N, CA, C and O of each residue as an XYZ file, in Angstrom:
884
protein
N       0.789     -1.351      0.010
C      -0.087     -0.107     -0.024
C       0.880      1.277     -0.129
O       1.872      1.328      0.597
N       0.631      2.196     -0.877
C       1.463      3.387     -0.915
C       0.905      4.471     -0.093
O      -0.287      4.777     -0.118
N       1.817      5.059      0.656
C       1.460      6.138      1.504
C       1.240      7.471      0.799
O       2.218      8.012      0.284
N       0.213      7.965      0.740
C      -0.034      9.377      0.060
C       0.409     10.487      0.610
O       0.717     11.502     -0.016
N       0.468     10.304      2.068
C       0.949     11.765      2.747
C       2.410     11.683      2.743
O       2.982     10.658      3.115
N       3.119     12.863      2.284
C       4.489     12.744      1.927
C       5.205     12.698      3.399
O       6.267     12.083      3.492
N       4.716     13.254      4.401
C       5.414     13.248      5.852
C       5.454     11.885      6.184
O       6.550     11.394      6.451
N       4.348     11.126      6.214
C       4.192      9.736      6.594
C       5.020      8.929      5.904
O       5.713      8.069      6.449
N       4.998      9.178      4.539
C       5.896      8.292      3.649
C       7.462      8.439      4.042
O       8.232      7.478      4.027
N       7.830      9.724      4.386
C       9.165     10.117      4.910
C       9.574      9.100      6.142
O      10.556      8.366      6.246
N       8.520      9.312      6.994
C       8.850      8.472      8.307
C       8.767      7.001      8.096
O       9.351      6.250      8.877
N       8.059      6.525      7.062
C       8.038      5.083      6.860
C       9.415      4.644      6.368
O       9.888      3.562      6.717
N      10.070      5.505      5.539
C      11.359      5.116      4.989
C      12.330      4.926      6.164
O      13.255      4.130      6.001
N      12.206      5.612      7.393
C      13.214      5.439      8.377
C      13.192      4.011      8.879
O      14.223      3.423      9.204
N      11.871      3.420      8.936
C      11.756      2.116      9.403
C      12.631      1.104      8.638
O      12.981      0.071      9.209
N      12.967      1.341      7.467
C      13.687      0.388      6.556
C      15.162      0.217      7.188
O      15.855     -0.753      6.881
N      15.611      1.220      8.097
C      16.862      1.053      8.831
C      17.062     -0.249      9.618
O      18.101     -0.886      9.790
N      15.766     -0.501     10.072
C      15.774     -1.908     10.867
C      16.150     -3.002     10.210
O      16.733     -3.954     10.729
N      15.842     -2.910      9.094
C      16.143     -4.214      8.044
C      17.605     -4.568      7.939
O      18.054     -5.696      7.735
N      18.286     -3.453      8.106
C      19.830     -3.587      7.939
C      20.583     -4.090      9.334
O      21.811     -4.048      9.401
N      19.811     -4.548     10.394
C      20.494     -4.665     11.596
C      21.039     -6.097     11.843
O      21.626     -6.428     12.873
N      20.771     -6.947     10.743
C      21.269     -8.270     11.089
C      22.549     -8.530     11.173
O      22.933     -9.505     11.820
N      23.438     -7.678     10.515
C      24.889     -7.844     10.544
C      25.693     -6.812     11.637
O      26.906     -6.605     11.674
N      24.686     -6.255     12.476
C      25.317     -5.243     13.414
C      25.431     -6.083     14.725
O      24.765     -7.100     14.918
N      26.332     -5.567     15.608
C      26.584     -5.898     16.929
C      25.267     -5.344     17.838
O      24.394     -4.626     17.353
N      25.280     -5.794     19.201
C      24.093     -5.377     19.981
C      24.032     -3.946     20.030
O      22.973     -3.334     19.886
N      25.242     -3.345     20.248
C      25.188     -1.777     20.445
C      24.776     -0.996     19.178
O      24.055      0.000     19.240
N      25.266     -1.492     18.037
C      24.876     -0.922     16.845
C      23.343     -0.994     16.438
O      22.763     -0.083     15.847
N      22.730     -2.253     16.847
C      21.528     -2.594     16.729
C      20.603     -1.660     17.509
O      19.533     -1.214     17.097
N      21.178     -1.428     18.708
C      20.259     -0.483     19.400
C      20.290      0.962     19.069
O      19.331      1.668     19.379
N      21.357      1.468     18.441
C      21.313      2.718     17.804
C      20.601      2.861     16.697
O      19.988      3.903     16.466
N      20.602      1.761     15.835
C      19.861      1.953     14.562
C      18.462      1.776     14.713
O      17.657      2.392     14.015
N      18.119      0.925     15.632
C      16.667      0.842     15.982
C      15.944      1.916     16.684
O      14.758      2.167     16.470
N      16.786      2.627     17.638
C      16.399      3.840     18.362
C      16.190      5.047     17.248
O      15.183      5.754     17.281
N      17.125      5.202     16.359
C      17.155      6.210     15.257
C      15.885      6.032     14.435
O      15.192      7.017     14.180
N      15.572      4.886     14.035
C      14.317      4.658     13.018
C      13.138      4.920     13.898
O      12.229      5.581     13.396
N      13.012      4.522     15.083
C      11.648      4.660     15.905
C      11.592      6.186     16.175
O      10.520      6.788     16.132
N      12.752      6.789     16.450
C      12.833      8.211     16.786
C      12.425      9.006     15.601
O      11.713      9.994     15.777
N      12.843      8.637     14.306
C      12.664      9.290     13.216
C      10.998      9.308     12.831
O      10.372     10.295     12.445
N      10.534      8.112     13.020
C       9.139      8.010     12.809
C       8.228      8.914     13.649
O       7.340      9.632     13.190
N       8.574      8.781     14.973
C       7.911      9.558     15.946
C       8.093     11.238     15.654
O       7.133     11.999     15.776
N       9.396     11.692     15.269
C       9.575     12.903     14.958
C       8.773     13.346     13.693
O       8.223     14.447     13.693
N       8.700     12.574     12.697
C       8.034     12.908     11.571
C       6.584     12.925     11.780
O       5.949     13.800     11.192
N       5.916     12.028     12.586
C       4.533     12.009     12.876
C       4.144     13.063     13.718
O       2.995     13.450     13.503
N       4.842     13.731     14.746
C       4.653     14.764     15.544
C       4.800     16.059     14.684
O       4.082     17.042     14.866
N       5.659     16.003     13.850
C       5.840     17.196     12.875
C       4.652     17.296     11.927
O       4.288     18.421     11.586
N       4.050     16.275     11.497
C       2.891     16.226     10.623
C       1.671     16.858     11.365
O       0.935     17.716     10.879
N       1.555     16.291     12.665
C       0.402     16.752     13.413
C       0.428     18.174     13.827
O      -0.620     18.785     14.036
N       1.751     18.790     13.967
C       1.732     20.038     14.356
C       2.185     21.141     13.262
O       2.532     22.297     13.501
N       2.098     20.512     12.021
C       2.189     21.411     10.745
C       3.779     21.695     10.527
O       4.092     22.577      9.728
N       4.534     21.153     11.042
C       5.941     21.360     10.755
C       6.429     20.576      9.490
O       5.657     20.031      8.701
N       7.702     20.576      9.388
C       8.310     19.670      8.044
C       8.796     18.352      8.678
O       9.498     18.163      9.672
N       8.245     17.536      7.854
C       8.505     15.915      8.181
C       9.961     15.699      8.234
O      10.429     15.039      9.162
N      10.680     16.171      7.366
C      12.135     15.982      7.359
C      12.835     16.433      8.506
O      13.658     15.685      9.034
N      12.581     17.703      9.011
C      13.246     18.222     10.177
C      12.791     17.343     11.271
O      13.626     16.864     12.039
N      11.477     17.083     11.408
C      11.043     16.266     12.503
C      11.723     14.824     12.651
O      12.103     14.309     13.702
N      11.785     14.341     11.481
C      12.435     12.872     11.551
C      13.983     13.151     11.777
O      14.515     12.293     12.480
N      14.666     13.979     11.415
C      16.093     14.068     11.788
C      16.175     14.354     13.172
O      16.926     13.606     13.799
N      15.579     15.272     13.832
C      15.590     15.531     15.199
C      15.333     14.097     16.035
O      16.156     13.563     16.778
N      13.944     13.594     15.717
C      13.699     12.422     16.320
C      14.677     11.286     16.222
O      14.859     10.507     17.157
N      15.318     11.208     15.042
C      16.180     10.148     14.885
C      17.514     10.225     15.625
O      18.163      9.245     15.990
N      17.856     11.542     15.806
C      19.099     11.757     16.669
C      18.708     11.637     18.033
O      19.620     11.271     18.773
N      17.716     11.824     18.516
C      17.198     11.516     19.999
C      17.026     10.056     20.142
O      17.421      9.484     21.158
N      16.451      9.423     19.165
C      16.161      8.075     19.320
C      17.405      7.193     19.235
O      17.478      6.134     19.860
N      18.395      7.657     18.438
C      19.642      6.987     18.413
C      20.332      6.967     19.718
O      21.019      5.997     20.035
N      20.176      8.044     20.532
C      20.756      7.960     21.903
C      20.005      6.994     22.829
O      20.582      6.246     23.618
N      18.592      7.070     22.662
C      17.760      6.433     23.669
C      18.021      4.996     23.427
O      17.966      4.182     24.348
N      18.338      4.628     22.065
C      18.224      3.260     21.734
C      19.446      2.628     22.145
O      19.518      1.449     22.492
N      20.484      3.502     22.093
C      21.875      2.847     22.409
C      21.927      2.806     23.863
O      22.740      3.589     24.354
N      21.228      2.052     24.711
C      21.344      1.847     26.024
C      22.416      0.866     26.339
O      23.058      0.952     27.386
N      22.643     -0.148     25.377
C      23.797     -0.883     25.561
C      25.127     -0.458     25.060
O      25.499     -0.698     23.911
N      25.871      0.208     25.983
C      26.993      1.030     25.668
C      28.215      0.115     25.115
O      28.244     -1.114     25.184
N      29.187      0.920     24.571
C      30.385      0.045     24.118
C      31.088     -0.490     25.555
O      31.679     -1.569     25.553
N      31.008      0.182     26.570
C      31.484     -0.201     27.867
C      30.916     -1.658     28.191
O      31.677     -2.589     28.457
N      29.571     -1.790     28.153
C      28.797     -2.936     28.456
C      29.205     -3.991     27.434
O      29.350     -5.142     27.846
N      29.399     -3.728     26.174
C      29.675     -4.615     25.067
C      31.067     -5.288     25.417
O      31.249     -6.504     25.477
N      31.994     -4.337     25.633
C      33.296     -4.747     26.091
C      33.262     -5.757     27.214
O      33.719     -6.897     27.134
N      32.737     -5.281     28.154
C      32.591     -6.291     29.524
C      32.009     -7.397     29.086
O      32.459     -8.432     29.576
N      30.987     -7.524     28.171
C      30.430     -8.961     27.824
C      31.444     -9.678     27.081
O      31.598    -10.856     27.403
N      32.139     -9.230     26.191
C      33.029    -10.009     25.496
C      34.271    -10.491     26.312
O      34.760    -11.604     26.118
N      34.738     -9.655     27.188
C      35.754    -10.104     28.080
C      35.245    -11.224     29.061
O      36.010    -12.124     29.406
N      33.960    -11.160     29.500
C      33.700    -12.105     30.533
C      33.534    -13.440     29.708
O      33.874    -14.518     30.197
N      32.975    -13.330     28.378
C      32.837    -14.658     27.476
C      34.195    -15.260     27.421
O      34.284    -16.475     27.596
N      35.309    -14.526     27.190
C      36.497    -15.064     27.051
C      37.032    -15.717     28.407
O      37.509    -16.850     28.460
N      36.894    -14.869     29.479
C      37.253    -15.406     30.874
C      36.679    -16.682     31.299
O      37.314    -17.542     31.910
N      35.349    -16.778     30.921
C      34.518    -17.979     31.457
C      34.514    -19.177     30.487
O      33.906    -20.211     30.764
N      35.202    -19.014     29.349
C      35.079    -20.113     28.257
C      35.579    -21.505     28.992
O      36.579    -21.684     29.688
N      34.598    -22.378     28.621
C      35.032    -23.881     29.166
C      34.659    -23.957     30.592
O      35.014    -24.977     31.183
N      33.993    -23.042     31.263
C      33.736    -23.236     32.652
C      32.188    -23.556     32.874
O      31.713    -23.830     33.976
N      31.556    -23.495     31.839
C      30.008    -23.782     32.010
C      29.200    -22.311     32.478
O      27.972    -22.309     32.553
N      29.856    -21.304     32.726
C      29.319    -20.009     33.028
C      28.705    -19.554     31.779
O      29.352    -19.646     30.736
N      27.268    -18.969     31.782
C      26.604    -18.473     30.579
C      26.687    -16.961     30.801
O      26.369    -16.396     31.848
N      27.172    -16.348     29.647
C      27.270    -14.781     29.786
C      26.270    -14.342     28.758
O      26.400    -14.686     27.583
N      25.168    -13.512     29.213
C      24.111    -13.113     28.199
C      24.007    -11.526     28.536
O      24.527    -10.905     29.463
N      23.145    -11.057     27.457
C      22.676     -9.553     27.713
C      21.026     -9.825     27.929
O      20.405    -10.497     27.106
N      20.455     -9.313     28.965
C      19.204     -9.446     29.445
C      18.396     -8.455     28.616
O      18.952     -7.482     28.106
N      17.075     -8.688     28.470
C      16.089     -7.824     27.821
C      16.191     -6.417     28.241
O      16.018     -5.497     27.442
N      16.462     -6.242     29.445
C      16.551     -4.712     29.954
C      18.192     -4.333     30.005
O      18.576     -3.510     30.836
N      18.888     -4.802     29.323
C      20.247     -4.345     29.072
C      21.180     -4.452     30.245
O      21.895     -3.513     30.595
N      21.158     -5.518     30.790
C      22.170     -5.885     31.928
C      22.993     -7.076     31.370
O      22.572     -7.874     30.534
N      24.173     -7.090     31.920
C      25.103     -8.197     31.649
C      24.816     -9.337     32.593
O      24.769     -9.060     33.792
N      24.634    -10.491     32.239
C      24.216    -11.546     33.297
C      25.215    -12.551     33.075
O      25.669    -12.760     31.950
N      25.627    -13.265     34.228
C      26.556    -14.296     34.370
C      25.838    -15.488     35.111
O      25.676    -15.417     36.329
N      25.405    -16.579     34.394
C      24.740    -17.586     35.124
C      25.614    -18.757     35.585
O      26.001    -19.625     34.802
N      25.895    -18.743     36.832
C      27.031    -19.629     37.371
C      26.299    -20.924     37.745
O      25.361    -20.878     38.541
N      26.675    -22.003     37.231
C      26.018    -23.381     37.602
C      26.637    -23.931     38.956
O      27.685    -23.471     39.408
N      25.995    -24.840     39.508
C      26.145    -25.307     40.965
C      27.636    -26.053     40.879
O      28.361    -26.050     41.874
N      27.990    -26.593     39.828
C      29.157    -27.535     39.883
C      30.511    -26.529     40.012
O      31.571    -26.983     40.442
N      30.386    -25.289     39.647
C      31.644    -24.590     39.949
C      31.421    -23.441     40.977
O      32.361    -22.693     41.247
N      30.256    -23.290     41.530
C      30.010    -22.251     42.624
C      29.926    -22.831     43.963
O      30.817    -22.481     44.737
N      28.966    -23.714     44.435
C      28.667    -24.056     45.695
C      28.390    -25.560     45.803
O      27.597    -26.121     45.047
N      29.049    -26.172     46.737
C      28.551    -27.561     47.149
C      27.273    -27.609     47.594
O      26.656    -26.567     47.813
N      26.749    -28.779     47.773
C      25.237    -29.022     48.343
C      25.279    -28.541     49.671
O      26.209    -28.861     50.412
N      24.235    -27.699     50.095
C      24.184    -27.341     51.381
C      25.354    -26.380     51.932
O      25.552    -26.224     53.137
N      26.105    -25.754     50.924
C      27.182    -24.968     51.376
C      27.168    -23.588     50.801
O      26.672    -23.441     49.684
N      27.657    -22.563     51.441
C      27.790    -21.203     50.938
C      29.400    -20.895     50.807
O      29.842    -19.762     50.613
N      30.154    -21.992     50.933
C      31.694    -21.694     50.495
C      31.899    -21.791     49.048
O      31.463    -22.696     48.337
N      32.641    -20.721     48.643
C      32.963    -20.645     47.167
C      33.746    -21.797     46.649
O      34.804    -22.023     47.236
N      33.381    -22.655     45.542
C      34.165    -23.534     44.940
C      35.536    -22.995     44.328
O      35.592    -21.886     43.797
N      36.426    -23.679     44.413
C      37.772    -23.001     43.870
C      37.676    -22.730     42.358
O      38.400    -21.851     41.892
N      36.824    -23.427     41.536
C      36.755    -23.187     40.097
C      35.974    -21.896     39.872
O      36.004    -21.318     38.786
N      35.313    -21.479     40.857
C      34.470    -20.233     40.662
C      35.390    -18.966     40.797
O      35.145    -17.893     40.245
N      36.442    -19.209     41.571
C      37.424    -17.854     42.040
C      38.050    -17.227     40.841
O      38.116    -15.998     40.812
N      38.554    -17.985     39.772
C      39.144    -17.343     38.603
C      38.041    -16.504     37.837
O      38.373    -15.448     37.299
N      36.834    -16.921     37.783
C      35.744    -16.299     37.212
C      35.492    -14.898     37.811
O      35.359    -13.873     37.142
N      35.442    -14.989     39.238
C      35.193    -13.747     39.893
C      36.401    -12.866     39.826
O      36.244    -11.645     39.805
N      37.650    -13.421     39.789
C      38.960    -12.480     39.674
C      38.829    -11.728     38.387
O      39.201    -10.558     38.297
N      38.282    -12.418     37.352
C      38.226    -11.719     36.110
C      37.248    -10.676     36.150
O      37.515     -9.614     35.588
N      36.103    -10.833     36.761
C      34.963    -10.003     36.846
C      35.286     -8.803     37.651
O      34.833     -7.695     37.361
N      36.162     -9.042     38.783
C      36.553     -8.039     39.562
C      37.605     -7.076     38.901
O      37.507     -5.852     38.978
N      38.562     -7.695     38.283
C      39.497     -6.866     37.418
C      39.005     -6.049     36.448
O      39.553     -4.985     36.162
N      37.792     -6.547     35.794
C      37.181     -5.796     34.826
C      36.454     -4.542     35.259
O      36.362     -3.558     34.526
N      35.916     -4.613     36.535
C      35.225     -3.660     37.197
C      36.279     -2.576     37.553
O      36.119     -1.407     37.200
N      37.434     -3.019     38.310
C      38.339     -2.080     38.810
C      39.168     -1.412     37.692
O      39.723     -0.338     37.924
N      39.269     -1.999     36.509
C      40.016     -1.401     35.563
C      39.121     -0.254     34.957
O      39.691      0.625     34.309
N      37.918     -0.211     35.106
C      36.946      0.922     34.479
C      36.247      1.625     35.681
O      35.546      0.914     36.401
N      36.368      2.949     35.969
C      35.796      3.362     37.178
C      34.477      3.833     36.894
O      33.905      4.439     37.800
N      33.834      3.654     35.707
C      32.480      3.935     35.446
C      31.577      3.361     36.392
O      31.863      2.256     36.854
N      30.466      3.974     36.776
C      29.617      3.539     38.054
C      28.646      2.472     37.786
O      27.435      2.653     37.914
N      29.187      1.322     37.402
C      28.338      0.258     37.078
C      27.915     -0.370     38.532
O      28.592     -0.202     39.546
N      26.823     -1.040     38.486
C      26.190     -1.700     39.841
C      26.165     -3.109     39.561
O      25.812     -3.532     38.460
N      26.574     -3.962     40.643
C      26.588     -5.390     40.463
C      25.301     -5.933     41.442
O      25.034     -5.323     42.477
N      24.652     -6.943     41.087
C      23.737     -7.563     41.907
C      23.922     -8.948     41.729
O      24.103     -9.494     40.641
N      23.871     -9.500     42.825
C      24.293    -11.113     43.126
C      22.974    -11.808     43.558
O      22.494    -11.423     44.625
N      22.360    -12.729     42.907
C      21.387    -13.444     43.565
C      21.644    -14.954     43.559
O      22.046    -15.548     42.559
N      21.383    -15.543     44.748
C      21.561    -16.800     45.087
C      20.154    -17.661     44.908
O      19.033    -17.174     45.053
N      20.406    -18.866     44.608
C      19.193    -19.727     44.331
C      19.527    -21.113     44.783
O      20.699    -21.479     44.698
N      18.519    -22.002     45.303
C      18.553    -23.249     45.604
C      17.506    -24.073     45.018
O      16.482    -23.601     44.523
N      17.823    -25.501     45.094
C      16.758    -26.365     44.431
C      15.632    -26.464     45.530
O      15.714    -25.715     46.504
N      14.714    -27.242     45.434
C      13.491    -27.351     46.390
C      13.650    -28.444     47.463
O      12.707    -28.858     48.137
N      14.898    -28.869     47.565
C      15.206    -29.779     48.774
C      15.073    -29.071     50.034
O      15.766    -28.066     50.189
N      14.313    -29.431     50.926
C      14.437    -28.713     52.142
C      13.346    -27.570     52.184
O      12.695    -27.249     51.189
N      13.211    -27.003     53.395
C      12.216    -25.868     53.494
C      12.626    -24.553     53.197
O      13.827    -24.292     53.126
N      11.726    -23.664     53.008
C      12.173    -22.336     52.806
C      12.962    -21.667     53.940
O      13.701    -20.702     53.742
N      12.735    -22.315     55.310
C      13.562    -21.822     56.382
C      14.893    -22.120     56.186
O      15.755    -21.380     56.660
N      15.186    -23.130     55.534
C      16.623    -23.457     55.066
C      17.118    -22.747     53.906
O      18.146    -22.070     53.915
N      16.302    -22.932     52.831
C      16.767    -22.406     51.486
C      16.958    -20.837     51.455
O      17.906    -20.334     50.851
N      16.068    -20.128     52.094
C      16.134    -18.603     51.896
C      17.373    -18.082     52.385
O      18.082    -17.344     51.702
N      17.687    -18.483     53.680
C      19.026    -17.917     54.037
C      20.324    -18.473     53.467
O      21.385    -17.851     53.406
N      20.102    -19.768     53.043
C      21.176    -20.399     52.282
C      21.539    -19.613     51.109
O      22.698    -19.239     50.926
N      20.540    -19.340     50.275
C      20.685    -18.584     48.988
C      21.230    -17.345     49.254
O      22.098    -16.938     48.482
N      20.836    -16.541     50.357
C      21.439    -15.222     50.547
C      22.811    -15.358     50.986
O      23.573    -14.503     50.534
N      23.344    -16.288     51.814
C      24.670    -16.580     52.169
C      25.435    -16.885     50.894
O      26.634    -16.624     50.991
N      25.084    -17.323     49.845
C      25.734    -17.766     48.737
C      26.023    -16.427     48.144
O      27.208    -16.130     47.996
N      25.052    -15.534     47.768
C      25.035    -14.186     47.274
C      26.080    -13.376     47.969
O      26.907    -12.711     47.347
N      26.023    -13.450     49.371
C      26.929    -12.715     50.231
C      28.269    -13.265     49.979
O      29.211    -12.490     49.815
N      28.422    -14.450     49.938
C      29.874    -14.963     49.690
C      30.578    -14.522     48.398
O      31.806    -14.446     48.350
N      29.800    -14.238     47.369
C      30.280    -13.709     46.025
C      30.562    -12.247     46.314
O      31.624    -11.746     45.942
N      29.719    -11.606     46.913
C      29.968    -10.034     47.315
C      31.294     -9.957     48.066
O      32.149     -9.179     47.642
N      31.538    -10.709     49.158
C      32.637    -10.598     49.976
C      33.943    -10.761     49.209
O      34.916    -10.023     49.362
N      33.868    -11.946     48.248
C      35.082    -12.055     47.584
C      35.281    -10.970     46.496
O      36.423    -10.617     46.200
N      34.283    -10.480     45.945
C      34.624     -9.343     44.960
C      35.025     -8.205     45.837
O      35.944     -7.488     45.441
N      34.427     -7.939     47.027
C      34.965     -6.855     47.869
C      36.507     -6.931     48.371
O      37.285     -5.980     48.438
N      36.737     -8.125     48.669
C      38.131     -8.537     48.916
C      39.123     -8.234     47.920
O      40.304     -8.103     48.241
N      38.694     -8.104     46.638
C      39.547     -7.894     45.365
C      39.303     -6.548     44.942
O      39.610     -6.254     43.786
N      38.717     -5.540     45.819
C      38.945     -4.125     45.478
C      37.512     -3.518     45.042
O      37.398     -2.294     44.986
N      36.552     -4.250     44.769
C      35.140     -3.868     44.226
C      34.519     -3.227     45.470
O      34.397     -3.917     46.482
N      34.123     -1.961     45.459
C      33.419     -1.287     46.517
C      32.182     -2.132     46.791
O      31.472     -2.586     45.893
N      31.965     -2.321     48.144
C      30.822     -3.134     48.509
C      29.542     -2.366     48.265
O      28.495     -2.982     48.063
N      29.587     -0.950     48.278
C      28.366     -0.207     48.049
C      27.847     -0.287     46.656
O      26.758      0.188     46.335
N      28.697     -0.932     45.789
C      28.261     -1.201     44.356
C      27.782     -2.518     44.211
O      27.361     -2.866     43.107
N      27.783     -3.254     45.103
C      27.268     -4.658     45.047
C      25.863     -4.820     45.819
O      25.763     -4.416     46.977
N      24.912     -5.349     45.231
C      23.494     -5.594     45.823
C      23.439     -7.251     45.643
O      23.897     -7.892     44.697
N      22.712     -7.785     46.880
C      22.650     -9.112     47.149
C      21.267     -9.372     47.356
O      20.471     -8.542     47.797
N      20.957    -10.707     46.981
C      19.509    -11.077     47.282
C      19.534    -12.711     47.157
O      20.258    -13.341     46.387
N      18.599    -13.252     48.071
C      18.376    -14.784     47.891
C      17.053    -15.151     47.614
O      16.109    -14.758     48.300
N      16.932    -15.923     46.592
C      15.354    -16.314     46.153
C      15.213    -17.825     46.616
O      14.259    -18.478     46.194
N      16.012    -18.317     47.355
C      15.542    -19.669     47.917
C      15.369    -20.577     46.623
O      16.196    -20.514     45.714
N      14.287    -21.410     46.569
C      13.870    -22.210     45.617
C      12.805    -21.642     44.678
O      12.269    -22.348     43.823
N      12.530    -20.439     44.844
C      11.064    -19.695     44.340
C      11.333    -19.494     42.739
O      10.344    -19.297     42.033
N      12.612    -19.535     42.147
C      12.747    -19.296     40.748
C      13.531    -20.123     40.090
O      14.627    -19.786     39.642
N      12.981    -21.384     39.970
C      13.853    -22.602     39.281
C      14.040    -22.364     37.875
O      13.084    -21.906     37.250
N      15.108    -22.600     37.286
C      15.308    -22.569     35.784
C      14.570    -23.760     35.061
O      14.086    -23.600     33.941
N      14.491    -25.089     35.809
C      13.816    -26.112     35.246
C      13.088    -26.595     36.459
O      13.174    -26.078     37.573
N      12.261    -27.780     36.096
C      11.861    -28.451     37.030
C      12.508    -29.280     38.074
O      13.491    -29.909     37.684
N      12.179    -29.413     39.279
C      13.067    -29.983     40.087
C      12.938    -31.416     40.271
O      13.232    -31.923     41.353
N      12.458    -32.209     39.144
C      12.063    -33.568     39.352
C      13.201    -34.643     39.130
O      12.997    -35.855     39.206
N      14.306    -34.116     38.873
C      15.586    -35.077     38.793
C      16.607    -34.351     39.414
O      16.617    -33.125     39.525
N      17.707    -35.336     39.933
C      18.826    -34.838     40.460
C      19.609    -33.790     39.621
O      20.165    -32.829     40.153
N      19.626    -34.030     38.253
C      20.280    -33.184     37.354
C      19.779    -31.899     37.389
O      20.467    -30.921     37.685
N      18.391    -31.853     37.047
C      17.620    -30.490     37.273
C      17.618    -29.794     38.539
O      17.417    -28.580     38.554
N      17.827    -30.454     39.620
C      17.924    -29.756     40.816
C      19.403    -29.142     40.956
O      19.577    -28.125     41.627
N      20.487    -29.807     40.285
C      21.706    -29.122     40.453
C      21.675    -27.866     39.502
O      22.381    -26.885     39.739
N      20.904    -27.927     38.512
C      20.808    -26.711     37.551
C      20.164    -25.527     38.313
O      20.476    -24.367     38.044
N      19.339    -25.812     39.186
C      18.771    -24.736     40.011
C      19.464    -24.352     41.106
O      19.119    -23.325     41.688
N      20.420    -25.020     41.508
C      21.451    -24.521     42.550
C      22.409    -23.771     41.836
O      23.317    -24.313     41.207
N      22.239    -22.462     41.908
C      22.974    -21.470     41.009
C      23.074    -20.143     41.660
O      22.407    -19.763     42.623
N      24.106    -19.396     40.937
C      24.144    -17.932     41.438
C      24.186    -17.132     40.105
O      24.811    -17.479     39.103
N      23.489    -16.097     40.230
C      23.352    -15.233     38.979
C      23.868    -13.869     39.300
O      23.418    -13.225     40.248
N      24.799    -13.433     38.525
C      25.560    -12.065     38.688
C      24.991    -11.181     37.581
O      24.982    -11.543     36.404
N      24.530    -10.041     37.990
C      23.990     -9.046     37.093
C      25.032     -7.627     37.094
O      25.445     -7.111     38.133
N      25.334     -7.158     35.776
C      25.914     -5.785     35.847
C      25.130     -4.926     35.078
O      24.695     -5.234     33.968
N      24.920     -3.776     35.674
C      24.121     -2.809     34.916
C      24.787     -1.340     35.120
O      25.511     -1.062     36.076
N      24.472     -0.536     34.187
C      24.786      0.862     34.318
C      23.719      1.683     35.137
O      22.548      1.354     34.948
N      23.945      2.612     35.938
C      22.823      3.229     36.819
C      21.534      3.671     35.983
O      20.433      3.494     36.504
N      21.611      4.165     34.878
C      20.383      4.509     34.145
C      19.604      3.386     33.816
O      18.420      3.561     33.528
N      20.141      2.146     33.815
C      19.345      0.989     33.236
C      18.456      0.596     34.396
O      18.754      0.923     35.544
N      17.423     -0.066     34.125
C      16.582     -0.686     34.849
C      17.038     -2.101     35.455
O      17.890     -2.765     34.864
N      16.464     -2.535     36.620
C      16.911     -3.758     37.262
C      16.169     -4.861     36.456
O      15.221     -4.629     35.706
N      16.735     -6.162     36.709
C      16.017     -7.265     36.149
C      16.736     -8.425     36.584
O      17.903     -8.304     36.958
N      16.160     -9.541     36.575
C      16.554    -10.727     37.023
C      15.636    -11.929     37.667
O      16.163    -12.978     38.038
């Protein structure tokens, strides 16, 4: 269908920028997507108020590019560095939907059953994480969340999951990460990754999640 109104047609052209995102990295996709959406918004607003569509789209695109680029180069560098540091460990490094860097640490390298003592294999991962934070003074915030399986009661699992998160925080603090940058929480068995119907699945649910975000970004997890 052809758009008859020239201002809306101009705005629609901006959306074509989204089609070229396949070969971009996360940061570039955020910029392009924000620019396209901002251009459409700017053009439509300009049309409604009697202004020039081209001017509105350009202004909207510039604003949208900044808003869309919430996954900064700093965060992308952190993601790549942690992927390299955790290669072969079983730690999963991902970008969350709300633009946080997430490390999902499985039980076999984090904590033994019913224990809040760090496993030796987790320490090099936390060392790399702490070094990355200390090498860049930008005000990123760390959030550590401990989880258990459903073995035992909440009276046991809730404090155990919190102690696991606190163990990670204390280790990072000992390596120079300011404690006021680290938030901790224990979720007990309330947020399983998979069903607790087998020993293997229960082991997957006994885990620690570490989130890194920039202050302007929302929390998640």
